N, C-alpha and C positions, 0 to 999 in steps of 0.2 A: 502536663495537660496540653500545653501549646504544641509540643512535638506530636502528640497523639492526634490533635486536631488537624494539623497539616497532613499527617499520614492518612487521616480519614478523607480529606479532600483529594489526595492523590488516589485513594481507592475509588472514589467516585469517578475520577477522570478515566480510570482504567476498567470500570465495571461494564458488564454485559447488560445493557439496559437501553431503553428509549425513554426520553423525558419530553413532556409536552406541556404547552400552555393549557391551563384549564379552560373550559368553555366560558364564553362571555357570561358574566354573572348577572347581567341585567335582563329583564323580561322583554320579549318581543311579541308583536301581534301577528297572528297568522289568520288567513281567511278560510273558513270551512267551505265545502262544496255548496252549501246552501246559502252562502254569502255572509253568514255570521262571523264576527271577529272573535278570536279566542286569544287570550294573553297566556303565553307559555314561556318556560325557561328551558334552556339546553343545559344538561349536566354531563360531565364526563371529560374524556380526552380523545385523542386520535383513535385509540383502539376500542374503546367502549363508550358510547354516549347514548343518552336517553332524554326524552322530554318529560316535563312535568307541568302541571297547572301552576299558576303563580304561587299557590300555597302549598306546593310540594307533592301532589298526588301524581303518580306515573300515568302517562297517557300513551297510547299507541294508535296507529292508523288501522282502520278496517279496510276491507276490499274496495269500498266505495270512496276511500280517501278521507274519511272523517276521523279526526282524533277522538277516541273513546277512552273512557276510564279503563285502566289495565287490570287484568287478573293474572294470577300465576298458577300454572298447572305443571307439576313435575319439574319445577325450576324454570320453566319458560314463560315469558310474558305473552298473553293473548289478549285481543280486544274483547270488550263486553258489548252488550247491546245498547249500552248507555253512552250517548254522545256527550263528550266533555263540554262543560260550560264554565263561564267565569263565576266567581263566588257569588256575586249579587244576582245571578240569573238562575241559580240552581233550585231544583224542585225539592220537595220533601224526600222523594225517592232517591234523588242524587245524594243528598246528605245522609240518608240512611245507609246507602251502599258504602259511601266513603268512610262512615264510622266503623266499618268492618275490615278495612284494609289499612296497611301501614303506608306512611308517606315514603317516597323514594325507593319504591320496589325496583329491583333489577332483575334482568334475565341471567340466572346463574349459569346457564349453559354458555351464553355468549361471553360472559366474564371469564370463564375458564379458557375459552378460545383466545380471548384478548390477552390473558396472561401468557399464554404460550407464544403468541405473536411477538409480545414484548421481548421475550427471551431470545427470539431469533434475530432481533435487530441489534447486533453487536456493536459496541462502541470500540473504536480503534484504541489500542494501548497508547497512552500519552503520559508524559511527565507533567508536573505542575508548571503552568505557563510562567515564563520569564517576562514580567511586565515591562521591563526596560527595553526589550528587543521585539516586542510584538508588532506585527504588521498584519492587518486584516484584509480580507477580500470579500466583497459583496457582489453577487451576480444578480442582475435583474432579468427575470425570465417571464416571457409572455408566450401565448399560444397562437397557433395559426388562425384560430377563430375568435381570439380575444386578446386585445392589446391593453397596455396601460392607458389609463384615462387621460394622462397628461402627455403632451408631445415632448415636454422637457423633462421626462422621467429621470434621466441621468443627473442633470443639474439639481432637480428637485430632491432626490435622495441623497446626493453628495452633500448638500447643505443640511438636510435633516440629520444626517449621521455625523458629519465632521465639523460643521461650522461652530466656532466658539461663540457663546452668547446667543444662540439660535432662539428666536421667539415665535416662529411660525411662518406660514406661507400665505401668499395671495392666490386668488383664483386665476386661471389662465387669462381672463379678461381684465385683470388688474384689481378687481374688487376684493374686499377683505373676506377671508375664510370665515365661515359661520361657527364652526364647532371648536371653540376653545383655543386659548392661547397656549403655546408650548412653554414649558419651564426651561427647556434647553435641548440640546442635540444629544445623540447617543454618547458622543465624546464628553460633553458637558456632564452627563449623568455619571460616567465612570470617574472622571477627573474629580468631581466634587465629593462623590461618595467614597473615594479612596483617599481623600485629602491630598491629591496630587501625586499619589504613588502609582497611578495607572492612568495614562493619557493616551488611549488607543487612537490609531489612525487607520482608516479603511479606504482601500481603492475600490471604487464603484465601477463596474463593468456592465455594459449593455444599454438598452434591453436586447437580449438574445431571444430570438423567436425559434421555438422548437416545433417540429411537425406533429404536434399532438393537440388534441382538443382539450379545452378546459373541462368539458363534461367528462365525468368519471375519472378525473385526473388523480383521485386518491388511489386508484388502481393501476395507473400508469406512471406514477411519480418516479420510480426507480429508473425506468427506461428514459423518460424525458429529462431527468437530471443528468444521466450519462451523456445524452445528446448535447445538453447545454455545456457540460464540462468539456466535451470534445470541441465544441465550437469556440469555447473560451480560449483554448490553446491555439487551435488551428486558424481561426478567423480573427479573433480579437488580440492575439499575441500575448496572452498571459503566460508568464514565466513562473512555473510552480516553485522554482528554487527561491524566488523572492519571498515566498510565504512559508518557507521551511526554516524557521529561526533556530530550532534546536538541532538541525543537521541530521535528523533521523531518516531522511529520504522521503518524507511525506509532508504534505501541506499541513501546517499546524491546525488550521480550521478554515472553513469557508462558510459563507452565509448566502442563502438565496431568498429573494423576495419575488413572490409570484404575483402576476397580474390577477385582478379579480378579488373575490371575497373568499375567505376561508370557511371550512366546515365548522370551525369553532364558534361561528356567529349564529348558527341555526338557520342560515339563509340558503345553504347549498350543501346538502348532505354528501354529495359525491365529489366535492372539491377536496383539495389538500388541507389537512389540519396542521397548523404550526407545531413544530416539534424539533427536538435535537436527537441525532442518531449518528450513524456512520454508513458509508457506502464504499464498497471495495471495487475501485475502478482506477487503474493505473496508480498514480501517486496521490490520489484523493482518498481521504478517510472521514475524519470527523466533520460534521456540518450541523447547521441549524437553519431553520427556514420560517418564514411568515408570509402573510399575504397583504395585498394592497389596501383592502377595505376594512374598516371597523364595522361598517354597515353599508352595504351597497344599496340596500332598499332606501336608506335615508340619505345617501350621498355623502357619507362620512368616511373620509380616508383615515387609515389607521395612523396612530402616532408612533412613539418609540417604545411604548411599554412592552409589546410583544417581542421586539428585537432585544430589549434589555433582559427580559425574562429568559429567552432562549439562549442568548449569549452567556448569561450567568450560568447556565448549565455547562457551557463549554469551559467556563472558568472552574467549575467543580461543584456548584451548588445543586442540591436536590429539590424536587418539588416538596412543598410543605402542606399541600392540600391532600385530601383522601383520594388516592389514585386508584382504588378499587371500589370506592363507594360503599355499597351495602355488603360487599363481598367478604370482609373479615370482621364479622360481628356487628355490622351496622354502619351507618354514616358517622364518621368521626369528625370532631371539631378541628378547626384549623385557623390560622391567623387572619384569613380573609383580607380585607382591604388594607391592613397594616403592613402587609409583607408582599414584596414583589414576587416572591416564589410561591405565592398563593394567589389571591385575587387582586392584589395591589397593582399588578401590571396594567389593569384596565382603568385605573383612576383617571378621571378627566379625559375620557375617551382615549386613553393611552398617551396623552400629551404630558402628564405629570405622574409617572409611575412612582409608587411609594419608595422613599429612600431605603437604602440598605439598612437592615435591622442590626441590632447588636450581634446577633448570631452570624449574619452574613459577613459583617466586617471582621469578626473574630476568625471565622472559618477561612477567609481569603487573605488573612494577614494584614488587613487594613487598619485594625485597631487591636490594642492589647488592653484587656480589662484590668481595672484595679480590684484586687482581691480584698474583700472585707475580712479583716482578721480580729478586729477588736470592737467593743461597744463604743458608742460615741455619736456625735452629730455629723451628718454628711450632707453634701450638696452635689447636685448633678445638673449641669447646664444642658441645653438642648443638644441632642445627638447630632443633628445636621450641621450645627455650627461648631461644636466642640470635638466631635468624634470620641467623646468620653463615654465609656461603659463601665459597669461594675459587676462583680461576680461574688456570689456567696457559694462556697463549696458545700456539697452534700456530704453526709456521713458515708455515702456509697461511692465507690471508686468510679470515676468516669461519669458521674452525674453532677450537675451544678445548676445554679440559677443565675440568669443574666438580667441586669437591671439597665433600663434605658429611658431617657426623657424624650418623648416625642412631642413636638410642637408643630402647629399647622403653618409652617413657612417652607418656602422653596419646594423641594421634592415631596415634602409631607403636607403640602397645602390642602390636599384632598383626602387625607386619612380621616377616620371618623371622629376624632377628638384630640385632646391633649392630656398629658400627665405621665406618670411613671408606669411603664409596661414592665411586667415581670414574667419571665419565661423559664420553665424547667426544661433542661436539655439533658437527655440521657444518651450518651455516646458509647454505651457499653456493648451494643450489638451492632457490629459494623455491617452485617448483612442487610439490615433494614435500611441503612443509609445508602449502601452501594446498590441495593435493589430498588431504590426509589419507593420505599413503602414506610416512610417515616411516621406518617400519621394515618395509617390505614385501619388500625384496630382501636376502636373507641375505649376499650378497656386497658390499652397499653400504648399511650402516646409517647413518642420519643422527642418531640418538640411540642411542648404544651404551653400555650398562652394562658396564664392564670388570670382569668377575667374577674375584675373586681366586682362588677355589677351582676355577674352570672347570667348575662343575656347570651344564650348559647345558640346563636343563629349560624355561626360559621362564616359570617360576612364581615364582622367587625362592628363594634358599637361604641358610642361616645362614653359609655359607662365601663368599658374595658380597663382603662388605666386607673391608677390610684392618684389622687382621690376621685378624679373623673366626675361625671355628672351625678353619680350616686353619692358622692362625698365620702367614700370609704377610705379612711386615713391609715389603715394598718393591714398587714398581712403577716400572720403568725402561724404557729403550728395548730392553732385551734379555730381560726377563721374558716369560712366556707371555702374560699380560694386560699390555699395554705402552702406553707413551705416544707411540708413533709416530703419524704422521698416517694418514689413510685410505689414502694411496698409498705408505706405508712410509718417509716422510721422518723422520729422527730429530728428537726434541724436544730443545731446548737444556737442559732440566731433567730430573732424576730425583728420585724420592721414596724415601727409605729410613728405616729405624728407626722405622716406624709402631708406635705403642703406644697402648693404651687403658687409662686409669686413672681410676676414679671418674667415668666417663661423658665424660671429656675425651680427645680424640685429640691426640697430639703426634707430630711427624715432622720429619725433616731434609730439606731441599732442597739438592741438590748439582748442579753443572753436569754435563752429559753427559761421561762419562769420569771424573768425580770419585769414582764408586763403585768401589773397588778392594778386592780380597780376596786374601789368601794362602790357598792350598788344599792341604791334605794329602791326597793320593790313595793313599798307601802303596805306590805301584808300585815305588819304589826300595828298599823295605825287604825283607829276606829273609823267606821264609815260615818260621814257627816252629811245630813240632808241639806244643810245651809252652808253657803260659802262664807269666807272671812275668818276661818279658824286660825288662831295664831300659835306659834311656838309648839307645834306638834312634834314630839320626840320621834326621830327616825333612826335609821341604822347607823349613820355616821354624823348626823347633825340634826338640828330641828328645822321645821318647815312652816312657813306662814302662807296661807292660801287667800288670794284676793280674787273674789268673784269666780272661784272655782272650789272644788271640794273633793275629798277622797270618796270614791264610789266603789260599789261591787257590781259591775255591769253584767256579770254572769255570762260572758261570751268570750271565746278565744279571739274574736275580732276586735275586742276592746280592752284586753288585759292579758298579760302573760300568765298571771296566777289568778287570784280572785279579786284583788284590789288594784285600782289605778286612779289617777287624778282626772276628773271630768272637767273639761274646759270649753267654754264658749267665748265668743268675742264680746268685750275685751276681758281678758283674765291673765293672771300671772301667779307664779309660785316662787317663793323666795327662801333661800337657805339661811341658816344661821352662819356664824363665823366658822371657817375651816382653815386648817393649816396643812397644806400639801405642796410638795414639789410636783405640781401638776402640769401635764402637757396636753391633756385632751379631756373633753367632757362630751358625753353622749346621752341621748334620751330616745326611747322607743316611742313612736307616735302612731296611734291608731286613728284613722279618719274614716269612719264608716259611712259618713254622709256623702253627698254628691258635690258639695262645694269645696273648692280648693282652699286650703288653710296655709298660713305662714306662721313660723315660730322664730323667735329671736332669743339669744342668750346675751346677758349683760353681767358684768362683774363690778363689785364695789370693794375698795380697800379702805374706806373711811366709815364703816358701820352703816352704810346705806345712804349717806348724804349725797354722793355723786355716783352715777353709774356709767360705765363705758361699755358700748356694744362690742361684741366679739364678731369679727368678720370671718366669713368662710367664702372662698373664691371671690373675694372683694365685695361680698354682699353682706348686709347686716341681718338678713332674714333668710330662712330656708323654706322651700315650698314642699308641701305634702298634698298630692292630688287627692281628689275624692275617691272613696272606696279603696284606700291604699294603706298598707302598714309598712313603715320604714323606720330605720334607726338613723337619727340625725347626729352628726359629729361636729364638734367645734374645736379647733386647735387653740390652746392657751399656753402661756408660759408664766407660771406662777411659782413664786418661792414660798416655802413654808415659814419664812421670817414674817410674812404678812398675813394678817387675818383677812381672809377673802370670803365675801358672800356672793352667791350665784343666783341669778333670777332668770327663769324661763317664762317668756310671755307669748301669748297668742296675739299676733298683731294683725291678722287678716283671717277671715273665715266666716262661719255661720254663727249667727246670734241665737239660733233655736236648736240646731242639731249639734250635739257635743262631739268633740274629739277627745282622745284619752292619752295620757302620758304615763309611761311606766319605765322602770329600770333606768332611772337617772344614775349615771355612772361618772365617777371621777377617776381618771387614769393618772397614776403617779409613780415616782421612783422612791420617794420617802414621804412620811407624814409625821405629824407632831410638830409642835412649835419649835423652830430652830432659832436659838438666840445668838449663836456664833456666826461670824462672817465666813462665807465659803472661801477656803484656801488659808484661813487664819489658823494654821496648825498649832502654833504656840500660844494662841489665845490673847495676844497683846492688842487686839483691836485693829491691826494693820496686816496687809498681805504684801510681803516683800521677801527679799533673799533670805532673811532669817527663817522664814517658814520653809523654804527649800531645804535648808540645813536640818530643820526639825524633821521634815519628811524623810530625808536620807537616813537620819538616825533611827526613825521608826522602821525603815526597811532593813537596816543593819541589826535591829534588835537592841539598840542602845537607848530607846525611849519607849514609853507606854502610852503614847497618844492613842485615842480611840480610832477604830477602823472607820467610823462614820465620818470623821473630819479628814482622815487621810486618803480616803478613796475619792480622789479628785475627779476621775473620769467616769465614776459610777459603774465600773464593770464587775464589782464584787471582789476585786483583788487589790492588794497593795504592792506595787512594784515600780520599776523604772518608768513605766508609761504614765504613772501618776506624777512623777517628777517633771516629765516633759509637759504634761497638761498644766501643771502649776506654773512652770516657767512661761508658757504661752499666755497664761492668764495675767501674769505680772507684766509681760511685755505689751499687752493691750492697753 
């Protein structure tokens, strides 16, 4: 697997392709000819880009310069007679028209031309970069009619790129810069994200002034780049041999930063769009480039995000956003702000690009994943601090799942949230990786972020991780975001009991089918008009209702079946005694009213005398917004040696409009009262070395102890791994 992945990176480095930073993901305001402001988004890359309204409807300019809603005729986009408006300003006619068109429409004719153009921009053949020998070259290029905004441009960029512990810059007058503190320099980014394996140094040359205008520079970029390279050698004394570390006769790579704002911002369509490609000029080949401004209109100089994104292409990483947009079956999902090779290069105005993901680190050889091969309890510290990643292999060749713990520290300070990210990686088709079309087809993603909360915006959301803001503590073959292969084959492993505490993720890996739950759906209980009914026999225990009752609300927004428990503030429902090796409890909550409600779970091990609240995300209650249906989860660690009662209470909400509880579930590995001590194989009331001997005899067939007491690690098999688990238990 590892050899294949390095081969894949090498293929990416030798591929015929152009790779570019995506358009700035944030909306910008433009002024229509009549003086009205319109908020728009730029979508796409250097070869094909288009504008949409803030909510995603494609817009194009008409002959008078107005942005209008687009229509498509024979594959081409054309303006309509309807001037585009912001959401709050739209008329009934606007909304009626928009209801008939799809969001994100593209010009299929122009996309076809763009694909052809990409193919023509060949990348020079390169071997995988030797990190220990790398020496980089950055050329600052300005135009005869537009110079860098700072007179100290060389020192400014030398520090931003090379200075260890870089925190930002001051304005030329000495005042503090307004737009965000830097997390570090380009060098800092690579040193920290490679855990010291790659500490690049770059020589910064220039500014070099070329005899070309910044206007229409997107069409003169090849000529002006050649002029800049010629000046670099003849005027600035650049020795190309210094940058040919592999001795193949060509500069390993070079980087250009152009004065002014890039076309990727939506502020200057005819300017250069940051990208990585190649140029065939003397001994120059592979290059990448970016521009001075994040937003010239707002006076925001660009940070290091674009440089790190484009230079990551030079190292061999592909784009993970949809590079042909609607062109291959529609707009595909992508990792968004979680991933520097997607939208994460823009985090904090490019001053804090997202940390390298598990995939990035694995692909570049910066991290080696721990392959999960057995059931058990696992912990995963924060990726940025530990460089630890985990892998679950798929039943399919060259497909696997990567697990990483992302926390909002250092380079991840501006990612959408915290928790366990799970991604499915399909490396079976080298052409989509080498062709920079990893996530172009929404029906066939080759890098898929499995979003826990299923918020499919493509920009990243705090509910994407597990458990995340939605509190989703499991990913199995049967959950909505699941561990099945791309063709639906079941994975041999499931993940449950995912918890986050003090920045560390813990979870339980169980074999497929090992996750079982007893579910109370209340369908067999009689409907009671009054609350306070006691000891109602349920599916797996009895229930007592305090100021709540079983109802038949007759609505899919209030129950999964026909019955559910109707609750108003204050009310609670209490189970009878249960015996489970339980690790999780859940309940489906329907809140049809407009008032936010809160629910809490407590447990008792002394027949209801004392109750202990169960915390989730360090909180003793969970919130359910009005007009919302959601499943709440609580992590527990219960032994079936104990008689445990569960109580679900409504602790905040409406006193007049009911919420409804259904499908109360207890997830467990074993049930039924256990009288023996775990690990006490020989039943003498103690766990010690004699039990190890007894277990070995069981494995050798010399004793007949039950599988139940001998399966120490709970993987359903009795073997040497149970001996190891028992020894570890004794040593604790």
